C-alpha positions as a Python dict, from the first residue, in 0.01 Angstrom:
ca = {
    (1, 'M'): (0, 0, 0),
    (2, 'I'): (-269, -239, 157),
    (3, 'T'): (-646, -247, 127),
    (4, 'I'): (-853, -363, 389),
    (5, 'N'): (-1245, -357, 402),
    (6, 'G'): (-1209, -102, 101),
    (7, 'Q'): (-970, 127, 294),
    (8, 'V'): (-616, 185, 160),
    (9, 'Y'): (-315, 191, 412),
    (10, 'A'): (42, 241, 390),
    (11, 'W'): (297, -45, 475),
    (12, 'D'): (388, 173, 766),
    (13, 'D'): (59, 259, 923),
    (14, 'P'): (40, 144, 1317),
    (15, 'L'): (-239, -69, 1259),
    (16, 'V'): (-70, -252, 949),
    (17, 'L'): (227, -296, 1186),
    (18, 'A'): (17, -433, 1488),
    (19, 'I'): (-164, -707, 1251),
    (20, 'G'): (167, -788, 1114),
    (21, 'G'): (331, -836, 1441),
    (22, 'A'): (24, -1082, 1549),
    (23, 'V'): (2, -1283, 1246),
    (24, 'L'): (411, -1327, 1297),
    (25, 'F'): (341, -1463, 1619),
    (26, 'L'): (97, -1685, 1546),
    (27, 'S'): (327, -1838, 1299),
    (28, 'M'): (596, -1894, 1537),
    (29, 'L'): (334, -2049, 1771),
    (30, 'V'): (221, -2311, 1527),
    (31, 'L'): (584, -2379, 1429),
    (32, 'I'): (648, -2448, 1803),
    (33, 'L'): (376, -2665, 1840),
    (34, 'R'): (466, -2874, 1534),
    (35, 'A'): (804, -2902, 1658),
    (36, 'A'): (720, -3006, 2012),
    (37, 'G'): (464, -3287, 1875),
    (38, 'R'): (739, -3448, 1662),
    (39, 'S'): (983, -3441, 1966),
    (40, 'G'): (680, -3526, 2244),
    (41, 'R'): (850, -3365, 2511),
    (42, 'L'): (590, -3111, 2587),
    (43, 'V'): (362, -3153, 2879),
    (44, 'L'): (-24, -3130, 2903),
    (45, 'G'): (5, -2816, 3114),
    (46, 'E'): (217, -2651, 2872),
    (47, 'L'): (-45, -2742, 2622),
    (48, 'G'): (-321, -2601, 2798),
    (49, 'W'): (-116, -2259, 2849),
    (50, 'L'): (-71, -2279, 2495),
    (51, 'A'): (-433, -2321, 2404),
    (52, 'Q'): (-505, -2016, 2640),
    (53, 'R'): (-266, -1813, 2469),
    (54, 'V'): (-394, -1894, 2107),
    (55, 'Q'): (-727, -1809, 2258),
    (56, 'S'): (-652, -1462, 2369),
    (57, 'L'): (-427, -1398, 2066),
    (58, 'A'): (-792, -1501, 1856),
    (59, 'E'): (-953, -1229, 2087),
    (60, 'G'): (-716, -982, 2045),
    (61, 'Q'): (-743, -1028, 1671),
    (62, 'E'): (-1107, -994, 1667),
    (63, 'R'): (-1072, -675, 1889),
    (64, 'L'): (-806, -565, 1650),
    (65, 'A'): (-1043, -644, 1337),
    (66, 'G'): (-1336, -471, 1512),
    (67, 'G'): (-1100, -162, 1594),
    (68, 'L'): (-995, -168, 1245),
    (69, 'H'): (-1307, -163, 1120),
    (70, 'H'): (-1437, 148, 1331),
    (71, 'V'): (-1107, 335, 1229),
    (72, 'S'): (-1211, 246, 838),
    (73, 'E'): (-1548, 402, 909),
    (74, 'T'): (-1439, 692, 1061),
    (75, 'Q'): (-1190, 753, 794),
    (76, 'A'): (-1441, 700, 522),
    (77, 'V'): (-1660, 959, 701),
    (78, 'S'): (-1382, 1206, 710),
    (79, 'Q'): (-1285, 1126, 358),
    (80, 'G'): (-1655, 1205, 270),
    (81, 'A'): (-1652, 1541, 442),
    (82, 'I'): (-1296, 1622, 317),
    (83, 'L'): (-1421, 1543, -42),
    (84, 'Q'): (-1761, 1755, 12),
    (85, 'V'): (-1545, 2042, 133),
    (86, 'M'): (-1297, 1986, -174),
    (87, 'E'): (-1622, 2004, -401),
    (88, 'Q'): (-1746, 2312, -300),
    (89, 'R'): (-1398, 2472, -295),
    (90, 'L'): (-1347, 2331, -670),
    (91, 'A'): (-1693, 2482, -743),
    (92, 'E'): (-1617, 2811, -613),
    (93, 'V'): (-1303, 2815, -807),
    (94, 'Q'): (-1443, 2682, -1126),
    (95, 'R'): (-1718, 2979, -1095),
    (96, 'A'): (-1437, 3238, -997),
    (97, 'M'): (-1246, 3104, -1290),
    (98, 'G'): (-1566, 3137, -1528),
    (99, 'D'): (-1616, 3490, -1407),
    (100, 'S'): (-1262, 3603, -1479),
    (101, 'L'): (-1240, 3423, -1799),
    (102, 'Q'): (-1560, 3591, -1917),
    (103, 'G'): (-1457, 3908, -1807),
    (104, 'S'): (-1121, 3833, -1995),
    (105, 'S'): (-1298, 3742, -2316),
    (106, 'V'): (-1492, 4077, -2298),
    (107, 'R'): (-1190, 4282, -2245),
    (108, 'T'): (-1009, 4079, -2502),
    (109, 'A'): (-1313, 4145, -2771),
    (110, 'R'): (-1290, 4511, -2674),
    (111, 'S'): (-892, 4525, -2729),
    (112, 'L'): (-953, 4353, -3052),
    (113, 'G'): (-1218, 4599, -3174),
    (114, 'E'): (-977, 4864, -3074),
    (115, 'L'): (-702, 4728, -3235),
    (116, 'Q'): (-882, 4674, -3555),
    (117, 'Q'): (-978, 5025, -3587),
    (118, 'R'): (-663, 5148, -3522),
    (119, 'L'): (-526, 4900, -3780),
    (120, 'A'): (-775, 5044, -4037),
    (121, 'T'): (-649, 5386, -3928),
    (122, 'I'): (-303, 5249, -3994),
    (123, 'D'): (-424, 5140, -4330),
    (124, 'K'): (-604, 5434, -4424),
    (125, 'A'): (-284, 5672, -4312),
    (126, 'Q'): (-39, 5406, -4519),
    (127, 'E'): (-281, 5460, -4825),
    (128, 'N'): (-268, 5852, -4827),
    (129, 'I'): (139, 5798, -4766),
    (130, 'E'): (140, 5599, -5069),
    (131, 'R'): (-88, 5835, -5229),
    (132, 'L'): (146, 6140, -5141),
    (133, 'S'): (454, 5929, -5225),
    (134, 'G'): (314, 5897, -5572),
    (135, 'N'): (226, 6292, -5604),
    (136, 'V'): (591, 6381, -5483),
    (137, 'L'): (738, 6150, -5755),
    (138, 'S'): (497, 6309, -5997),
    (139, 'L'): (587, 6640, -5912),
    (140, 'Q'): (965, 6523, -5925),
    (141, 'D'): (903, 6433, -6298),
    (142, 'I'): (772, 6757, -6350),
    (143, 'L'): (1018, 6982, -6194),
    (144, 'S'): (1282, 6756, -6385),
    (145, 'N'): (1174, 6887, -6703),
    (146, 'K'): (1244, 7246, -6782),
    (147, 'Q'): (942, 7286, -6999),
    (148, 'T'): (707, 7128, -6744),
    (149, 'R'): (891, 7334, -6468),
    (150, 'G'): (808, 7604, -6643),
    (151, 'A'): (447, 7535, -6712),
    (152, 'F'): (434, 7465, -6300),
    (153, 'G'): (554, 7821, -6236),
    (154, 'E'): (295, 7978, -6489),
    (155, 'I'): (11, 7766, -6305),
    (156, 'Q'): (120, 7898, -5990),
    (157, 'L'): (151, 8266, -6099),
    (158, 'H'): (-215, 8236, -6252),
    (159, 'D'): (-351, 8106, -5941),
    (160, 'I'): (-195, 8387, -5733),
    (161, 'V'): (-319, 8653, -5978),
    (162, 'L'): (-667, 8503, -6008),
    (163, 'K'): (-684, 8551, -5645),
    (164, 'A'): (-561, 8894, -5598),
    (165, 'L'): (-686, 9067, -5913),
    (166, 'P'): (-1031, 9112, -6095),
    (167, 'S'): (-1043, 8932, -6421),
    (168, 'D'): (-1061, 9223, -6656),
    (169, 'S'): (-735, 9377, -6505),
    (170, 'Y'): (-493, 9113, -6648),
    (171, 'T'): (-388, 8911, -6948),
    (172, 'M'): (-243, 8552, -6920),
    (173, 'Q'): (33, 8489, -7191),
    (174, 'A'): (25, 8832, -7366),
    (175, 'T'): (185, 8933, -7669),
    (176, 'L'): (363, 9240, -7683),
    (177, 'S'): (444, 9454, -7988),
    (178, 'N'): (791, 9314, -8016),
    (179, 'G'): (637, 8973, -8052),
    (180, 'R'): (730, 8856, -7720),
    (181, 'R'): (482, 8679, -7485),
    (182, 'A'): (474, 8765, -7131),
    (183, 'D'): (319, 8478, -6865),
    (184, 'C'): (102, 8780, -6732),
    (185, 'L'): (67, 9140, -6801),
    (186, 'I'): (-103, 9357, -6525),
    (187, 'H'): (-303, 9661, -6700),
    (188, 'L'): (-218, 9930, -6459),
    (189, 'P'): (-322, 10281, -6563),
    (190, 'A'): (-20, 10526, -6674),
    (191, 'P'): (158, 10606, -6506),
    (192, 'P'): (339, 10346, -6440),
    (193, 'G'): (147, 10150, -6735),
    (194, 'P'): (93, 9779, -6777),
    (195, 'I'): (362, 9583, -6617),
    (196, 'A'): (483, 9235, -6714),
    (197, 'I'): (510, 8939, -6479),
    (198, 'D'): (757, 8631, -6622),
    (199, 'A'): (770, 8302, -6410),
    (200, 'K'): (1125, 8162, -6394),
    (201, 'F'): (1273, 7871, -6198),
    (202, 'P'): (1661, 7812, -6156),
    (203, 'L'): (1570, 7467, -5986),
    (204, 'E'): (1891, 7277, -6119),
    (205, 'A'): (2152, 7538, -6014),
    (206, 'Y'): (1976, 7549, -5664),
    (207, 'E'): (1951, 7189, -5628),
    (208, 'A'): (2345, 7145, -5705),
    (209, 'L'): (2401, 7419, -5458),
    (210, 'R'): (2189, 7218, -5178),
    (211, 'R'): (2378, 6877, -5273),
    (212, 'A'): (2748, 7067, -5250),
    (213, 'E'): (2946, 6892, -5005),
    (214, 'T'): (3311, 7029, -5050),
    (215, 'P'): (3408, 7407, -5072),
    (216, 'Q'): (3494, 7392, -5438),
    (217, 'Q'): (3166, 7230, -5506),
    (218, 'V'): (2985, 7490, -5337),
    (219, 'L'): (3160, 7775, -5503),
    (220, 'E'): (3088, 7602, -5856),
    (221, 'A'): (2713, 7574, -5732),
    (222, 'Q'): (2677, 7944, -5639),
    (223, 'R'): (2853, 8052, -5988),
    (224, 'A'): (2596, 7855, -6180),
    (225, 'L'): (2286, 8002, -5958),
    (226, 'R'): (2423, 8360, -5979),
    (227, 'G'): (2475, 8304, -6368),
    (228, 'S'): (2126, 8157, -6424),
    (229, 'V'): (1945, 8425, -6222),
    (230, 'R'): (2137, 8715, -6395),
    (231, 'V'): (2035, 8550, -6760),
    (232, 'H'): (1700, 8544, -6634),
    (233, 'L'): (1710, 8924, -6521),
    (234, 'R'): (1878, 9048, -6828),
    (235, 'A'): (1639, 8845, -7059),
    (236, 'I'): (1333, 9029, -6887),
    (237, 'A'): (1461, 9375, -6891),
    (238, 'E'): (1531, 9294, -7277),
    (239, 'K'): (1190, 9149, -7348),
    (240, 'Y'): (930, 9272, -7154),
    (241, 'I'): (993, 9654, -7064),
    (242, 'L'): (931, 9848, -7349),
    (243, 'E'): (912, 10229, -7356),
    (244, 'G'): (575, 10392, -7416),
    (245, 'E'): (400, 10026, -7431),
    (246, 'T'): (473, 9883, -7082),
    (247, 'A'): (609, 10019, -6729),
    (248, 'E'): (934, 10105, -6665),
    (249, 'G'): (1006, 9768, -6455),
    (250, 'A'): (908, 9418, -6472),
    (251, 'L'): (867, 9133, -6214),
    (252, 'M'): (1047, 8795, -6219),
    (253, 'F'): (828, 8539, -6042),
    (254, 'L'): (1008, 8224, -5836),
    (255, 'P'): (763, 7952, -5761),
    (256, 'S'): (987, 7856, -5457),
    (257, 'E'): (1011, 8072, -5102),
    (258, 'A'): (1339, 7850, -5088),
    (259, 'V'): (1511, 7983, -5367),
    (260, 'Y'): (1379, 8334, -5299),
    (261, 'A'): (1517, 8329, -4949),
    (262, 'E'): (1872, 8184, -5085),
    (263, 'L'): (1913, 8481, -5331),
    (264, 'H'): (1827, 8736, -5052),
    (265, 'A'): (2048, 8571, -4816),
    (266, 'N'): (2367, 8470, -5004),
    (267, 'F'): (2329, 8649, -5327),
    (268, 'P'): (2251, 9019, -5254),
    (269, 'E'): (2465, 9155, -5571),
    (270, 'V'): (2224, 8965, -5784),
    (271, 'V'): (1930, 9134, -5633),
    (272, 'R'): (2092, 9452, -5645),
    (273, 'E'): (2157, 9401, -6026),
    (274, 'G'): (1773, 9336, -6031),
    (275, 'F'): (1693, 9661, -5905),
    (276, 'A'): (1930, 9836, -6149),
    (277, 'L'): (1780, 9658, -6486),
    (278, 'K'): (1433, 9746, -6281),
    (279, 'V'): (1340, 9372, -6264),
    (280, 'W'): (1231, 9320, -5925),
    (281, 'I'): (1259, 8937, -5771),
    (282, 'V'): (918, 8831, -5592),
    (283, 'S'): (808, 8475, -5443),
    (284, 'P'): (464, 8365, -5394),
    (285, 'T'): (411, 8565, -5084),
    (286, 'T'): (567, 8866, -5213),
    (287, 'C'): (385, 8858, -5533),
    (288, 'M'): (69, 8830, -5349),
    (289, 'A'): (155, 9161, -5127),
    (290, 'V'): (262, 9314, -5476),
    (291, 'L'): (-55, 9228, -5662),
    (292, 'N'): (-275, 9349, -5348),
    (293, 'T'): (-118, 9696, -5405),
    (294, 'M'): (-158, 9716, -5744),
    (295, 'R'): (-542, 9600, -5682),
    (296, 'A'): (-566, 9931, -5475),
    (297, 'V'): (-400, 10144, -5734),
    (298, 'L'): (-656, 10011, -5994),
    (299, 'K'): (-967, 10091, -5768),
    (300, 'D'): (-840, 10419, -5708),
    (301, 'A'): (-802, 10477, -6103),
    (302, 'R'): (-1138, 10337, -6172),
    (303, 'M'): (-1290, 10560, -5926),
    (304, 'R'): (-1100, 10881, -6058),
    (305, 'E'): (-1221, 10751, -6419),
    (306, 'Q'): (-1586, 10753, -6301),
    (307, 'A'): (-1596, 11085, -6078),
    (308, 'G'): (-1774, 11274, -6347),
    (309, 'A'): (-2040, 10977, -6364),
    (310, 'I'): (-2074, 10967, -5984),
    (311, 'R'): (-2130, 11346, -5981),
    (312, 'R'): (-2405, 11322, -6260),
    (313, 'E'): (-2552, 11012, -6063),
    (314, 'L'): (-2545, 11212, -5752),
    (315, 'S'): (-2735, 11510, -5909),
    (316, 'E'): (-3007, 11295, -6092),
    (317, 'L'): (-3037, 11122, -5707),
    (318, 'Y'): (-3095, 11486, -5575),
    (319, 'R'): (-3366, 11594, -5792),
    (320, 'D'): (-3547, 11226, -5716),
    (321, 'I'): (-3540, 11336, -5384),
    (322, 'E'): (-3714, 11652, -5428),
    (323, 'R'): (-3978, 11500, -5634),
    (324, 'L'): (-4017, 11213, -5371),
    (325, 'G'): (-4069, 11509, -5135),
    (326, 'A'): (-4316, 11694, -5335),
    (327, 'R'): (-4517, 11392, -5405),
    (328, 'V'): (-4531, 11288, -5028),
    (329, 'E'): (-4655, 11634, -4960),
    (330, 'N'): (-4931, 11588, -5231),
    (331, 'L'): (-5008, 11245, -5077),
    (332, 'D'): (-5077, 11400, -4730),
    (333, 'R'): (-5304, 11683, -4877),
    (334, 'H'): (-5487, 11391, -5038),
    (335, 'F'): (-5491, 11203, -4690),
    (336, 'G'): (-5650, 11520, -4519),
    (337, 'Q'): (-5896, 11568, -4764),
    (338, 'A'): (-5983, 11183, -4760),
    (339, 'A'): (-5998, 11219, -4377),
    (340, 'K'): (-6219, 11503, -4369),
    (341, 'D'): (-6481, 11338, -4653),
    (342, 'I'): (-6490, 11015, -4418),
    (343, 'E'): (-6612, 11257, -4140),
    (344, 'E'): (-6886, 11380, -4340),
    (345, 'I'): (-6979, 11041, -4451),
    (346, 'K'): (-6984, 10914, -4102),
    (347, 'I'): (-7211, 11199, -4003),
    (348, 'S'): (-7471, 11108, -4316),
    (349, 'S'): (-7476, 10737, -4210),
    (350, 'E'): (-7557, 10808, -3853),
    (351, 'K'): (-7862, 11055, -3984),
    (352, 'A'): (-7945, 10765, -4220),
    (353, 'G'): (-7966, 10517, -3938),
    (354, 'K'): (-8165, 10735, -3704),
    (355, 'R'): (-8415, 10781, -3976),
    (356, 'A'): (-8445, 10428, -4075),
    (357, 'R'): (-8492, 10334, -3709),
    (358, 'R'): (-8759, 10581, -3670),
    (359, 'L'): (-8928, 10432, -3972),
    (360, 'D'): (-8915, 10100, -3859),
    (361, 'A'): (-9094, 10207, -3548),
    (362, 'F'): (-9348, 10384, -3723),
    (363, 'D'): (-9269, 10719, -3550),
    (364, 'F'): (-9403, 10949, -3827),
    (365, 'E'): (-9493, 11211, -3574),
    (366, 'E'): (-9123, 11311, -3523),
    (367, 'L'): (-9074, 11302, -3882),
    (368, 'E'): (-9335, 11576, -3932),
    (369, 'Q'): (-9216, 11785, -3652),
    (370, 'V'): (-8834, 11794, -3803),
    (371, 'P'): (-8782, 12107, -4053),
    (372, 'V'): (-8765, 12035, -4406),
    (373, 'G'): (-8404, 12206, -4409),
    (374, 'R'): (-8275, 11969, -4154),
    (375, 'A'): (-8433, 11688, -4310),
    (376, 'A'): (-8280, 11754, -4623),
    (377, 'E'): (-7928, 11757, -4441),
}
């Protein structure tokens, strides 16, 4: 690269090559002249020709310098125009990039806000999941112990009975004459009489059946579940079916629909044995249906008990209606007499008004002409 009058040119530029050629030619001419002077063999004509050539070369150099100056000015103007166009383009690009960046920042802020809301929702769901897992663990702890498992069944039974029956139609933890305590005693009228409900939960045998993998394990688990349920059925039949005190049957409440379905699907002989012992197995769903039926029985019995009282109340209601009719007639008669009295009062008031107007006008002659009897009316 070479700089001439503030302009930068490449070495292979035509102008640079022309100037370089001229300089090289002058250098060779000077060397020739020096050589000719030393040898003295040059003639005066040749010296004049050389002088003319040197002058021509000098003029050509001046013209070349002027052309280079013009070219440099033209190139400067072109470069200025190019720079102006480039500045405009850069400004447009910068403005477009600014708008794009602003839109991107707005969209990014909106996306971050939505992401924050979703993260908050996820955190809340995580808290609910942790709370639910804690509740599940607590439920597992409850069901792992026989006493707490029995309390769980009793609480569930109490909730179902509380929703289905009036509070005076049952007793929780009722003690019978044999000293046994039933989880719930429904006070049905005779027949059938009070019926006991006892909550049982053979969870261990059922879980063993669910975990069984080999046929041998399945048989053992089925045997355990069958034996556990049979023991409960016989115990309820012995403890809570008392002749002359309770109904001829009782209910065994299973607080698990899964265990209830398993018994009816795969252990029908156990269910039939319960029928033979007059102990009916119920789940939360079927227990609610049975209790609603008992509620209808209780309602019908109470209506029969109150039938006499209802007839007496109807008789009293009929007499009250008769008295009300007589009093309405008396009131109507009084209203008729009052209407007649009001008409007579209106007549007397009109006459008194006329008399007052005549007195106010000093019309005594007309008063003298009125008969005495009519004036007294």
